[in-house]
Each structure stands twice: as C-alpha cells, then as structure tokens.
N, C-alpha and C positions, 0 to 999 in steps of 0.2 A: 343605695345608702343616701339619705338626705344629708347634705352638707351645706351649712350656711356660708354666705360670702365672707364672713369674718369668723375664723375658727379660733376659739379661745385656747390658751395654754393652761398648764396646771396652776400657774400663779393667778390667772384670772378666775379660775374655779375656786381657789382658796379665798381670794378676795371677796367673791360673791357670798360665800358662807360666813366669812368673818364679819363683813359689814352688816349682813342681814341676820346675824346671830340672834339678837334680842327679838326681832320681829318674827322669825321662824318659831321660836319657843312661845311667843305670845299667841300666835295664830294656831299652832298645831301641837305644841308640847315637845317632848324630847325625842319623838320618833319622826324623823324627817322623811316620811314616805307615805304612800296612800294608805287608806283604810280599806278593809275587805269586809263587805256586808254580805250576810247570808239571808237573814230574815228581813232586813231593812229596819228593824227596831233597835239595832245596836247603837250605842252612843259612839261618837268618834273615837274615844279612848278604847272602847271595846273593839272597834273595827281595826284600829292600827295594831292592837295586840293580836287580833285574829290573823292578820297577815304574817306576823312573826311566828305564830304557832303553826300556820300552814307551811312555812319554810322549815321549821323544826321537824314537822311530821315527815316531810319529803326527804330530809337529810337522814332520817332514821338514826338519830343520835342516841348514844348510850352513855350512862354515867362513866366519867373518866376519860371520855373522848376529848381530843384537842380539835378546836375549830378556828377558822380564820374568818373574820368579818371584814369583807373588802368594801371600804367606804362606809365605815361604821357610824358616822355622824356623832351624836352625843353618847353613843354606847348603849342606848336603850335596848336594842335588839340583843346585843352581847350580854347585858345584865339579865335580861329575861331568860335567855337560853341557859346561861350559867346557873342561875338560881333554880330554875324549874327542871332542867334536864341534867344537871350535875356535870356540865362540860367546862373545860378550860378554853378561853377565847382570847386570841390576839386580834385586835382591831386596828385598822389603818384609816386615817382621815387626813385630808390635806389641810384642814382648818385648825389653826391654833386655838381659836375660840371654842370650837367643839371639844377639843382635847382637854381644855381647861375645865369645861363643864363636867366632862367625864371624870376628871381627877377629883372633883368636888363631890362626886357620888360613887365612891369606890365599892366594888363588890369582889369578894374573894374569887380568884380564878380569871379575872378580866384584866387585860393589859391593853390599853389604848395608846397607840403611837401616832405621832405626826409623820407622815411619809407617803410617798408615791408607790402605789401597788406595783407599778411596772418596774420598780427598783426596790423591792421589799426586803431583800437580803435573807429571807427565810431558807433553811436547808431544804434540799430535795426530799420529797415524800415525808415531810415532817408533820403533816396534819391529817386527821381522819376525815375532815370535811371542811368545806368552805362555802360561803354564800355572799352574794352581792345583791343588795336590795336598792335598786335605782341608783347605782353608782357607775356601772359600765357605760352609761350614756355620756358621762363626763370624760371618758378616756378617748383620746384621739386614736391611739393604737389599739383597736379592739381585738385584732388577732393576738396582739401581745398580752392583753388581759386574759384571754383564754389560755394562752401558752403558759403564763405564769401560774394560773390556777392548776393546770395539769401537772406542772412541775412540782408544786408544793404539796398537793394532795397525794396521799399514798395510793398504790394500786388497790382497787376495790373501793376507794373512797368516793363520796358523792359531793357534787357541787350544785347548788340551787341559785339560779339567776332570775331575779324579778326585774323586768325591763320595760321602759317606754318604747314602743315599737311603732314604726310607720306602717300604714295600710299598704299591703302588697298592691302595686299598680296604682297608687294614689294619683288622681287626676291633677292636671296642671294647677288649677286654682287652689286645690287643697295644699299642694306643695308650696306655692308662692305665698298664700295668705295665712296658712296655719302652720305647717310643719317647719318650713325654713325659719319663720319668725320665732316659733317656740324654741328652736335650737339656739338661735342668736340671743334671745332674751333670757333663756335659762342657762346659758353658758355650756351648751352641749356641742362638742365638735362635730358630732354626727348623730343620726338616728337610723338604726337599721330595721329591716323587716324580720319577721319570724324566720323566713327562709335563709336570710343572710346570717342571723345568729346561729341557726342550726348548722350551716355550712362552716362557719368559723369554729364552732365547738368541735365538729368532727375533724376538721383539719388539724386542730390542736391535739387530737387523739382521744377525745371523749366519745362515749356512746350516749346518744340522746335517748333517755328513758321515757320522757314525757314532756309535753307542752300543753299548758292550759291557758286559754284566753279568758281572763276574768275582767275584761273591760267594763262590762255592765255592773259588776259588783264593786268596782273601785271608783267609778266616775263621779259619784256624789262628793268625793273629797273636795273637788274644786268649787262646787257651789257653796259648800260650807266655808271654805277658806275665803271665797270672795265676800260673803256676808261678814265674816269676822274682820277682814281687811277694811271694808267700808266703815264698820263700827269703830275700828281702831283709829282710822284717820280722823273720825269725828271727835273722839274723846281723848286721844293720846298725842301730846305735842311731839314726842320723839318720832312717832310714825309719820306725822305731817312733815317733819323736817326731812326724813328719809325720802318721802314722796317728792319733795321739792328739790333736794340737793344731793341725794345719795348717788354714788357711782353706779349702783345696780338698781336704781329705781325703775328702769325699763322692764324689770321682771314683772311688775304689776300688770303690764299689758298682756302678759301671757295668761292671766287668770281667765278672762273671757275667751281667749283663743283655745285654751285647753278644754273648757266646757264645750265649745262648738266642735272641737276636734273629736272629742268622744262621741258627741251626738251624731256627727256625720260619718263616723267610722274612719276618719282620716288617721286617727291615732288609736293604737291598741295597747293593751297591757298584758304581757305574757309572763308566765312562770315556767321556767325550764328546769327540768331535773336531769342532771348529767352524771355519768359515772366514768371514772377512770378504770378501764378494764384491768382485771386482776393480773393480767400478763403484760400490761402496758407500762 
C-alpha cells in the first residue's frame, strides 16, 4: 500500500472538493471520474458516460433495484443509472458543494446525502447493488470500505469498484516521485495494488468475479484535463486566483505526474466486480 507522509482526513477530502468545485465542473463536467475510450474517437463526455455504462453492465441492474453510489460526486452517475436502468439510488458524498449541485439537478429515485460512507447508517442487506467510482482511494480505512459494502448489499448482490491502483512492485523512484506525491496532492490517504484490493474484498466476505485493467483506455483523461487547465488559467480569473492562493492548488502538480504515472505503468486503473455470496 502506498501511503504518503501526510495522510488526509475526511475533512481535508471534503475541503478539496468544496474548494475546487467550480474548477472540476469547468474542466470535466458533472462526472468527477475518468473517461473510458473504446475506439478513441469518443468525445470526453461520451467517454465518461461509457465508464458509467460499463459499471451498470457489470452490476446487472434491473428496473426497481436499489443501489448505493459510494462517493457519488455531483450525482451524475446516479442520475444516469436511475434514468436509464430504472433503479433507485442513494448517493453519499463528503462535499457540501457537490450535494448542492445534485440538489439543483433532481431526478426521480435519486437521493444524494452528505456523509461518510464508513458511517453511512444504512440498514443491513438493504441494497441490491453498490458501486464506488474512484472514491475508495479517499478512504483511510479501506478494509472498512469493503466491510460496509458487504454489510449493506444483500446476499447475491453485486458491488463494482473502479479504482486508481499502484503498480505491483513499483520501483523506488516511481513511488517517491509519482505515487506518493499523487496521493499527497490528490488527498488520498493511500493507494493499493490490485492484489491488495482483492485481498481486502475477500476478507470482507466478497467473491471477486472479475478484474479488468483499463489503464490504456482511461489514461487520456489527464492530457485532456491538462490542456483544459492551461487554457482556463489563461482566460479565467478565478482559475488564476485558485492557482495562486487556493488551499488545494497543489493538485495541479498531479496532472503531469498522472500522465507520466500511466505512461510508465506506475499507476493502473482497475474495475473490480464483486458479489456477496447468496449464503453470506
């Protein structure tokens, strides 16, 4: 597990997304996650929606199912799955700004709450499915993340986790100059490997049905974001002010690191499909 020398708490993660709220939406829209390219000709919007659809396919959702979006951001994923798959979704975000944006874009069957997933208060076995798209990285207690998912999802239910992962056996320079700084700058308490994620999922009681490494299909997200950030700094006064004075301005340093981390293989992007056994 990659652990930075300064590990952020939930308040620091919430502050990151609250302060950078307008910038995130300006650079990437309402989906705060990677895009998934298949042909390479998809627009960024099509690519981020393709990742949501890939998650929905793996969950095997049916109309009327109840789902939980763990780290739901602006609610974009929840709204798409609710409207296209006919499911009811409860979403959790640490960010008050993200929840406010979600409240301004309501969709029937979607309930976005401000709260910590590790203290979610949902009843046992109350959801048919759950998913976490790039949110487990922000949780210090990753075994607790999986344990809560196992508790909340009914026996036979599925969980899909999309995660930033560290290369297994990453060399010292990759850890020092890429992975540890990415964790620190992105407010990630730790970054695990594929093997560590699968071990934590099994320890929580899940069966690991599948893991797919889609690193090459998501990596261009950061070259697009870097270009958009450079343009925004040039034309937008608020972006320039954030770059000079923002508490979380250090995150901009991660853009070139993330590009290099993908190119060198130091960082991977995995999609895990898990199932709570019917007898578990």
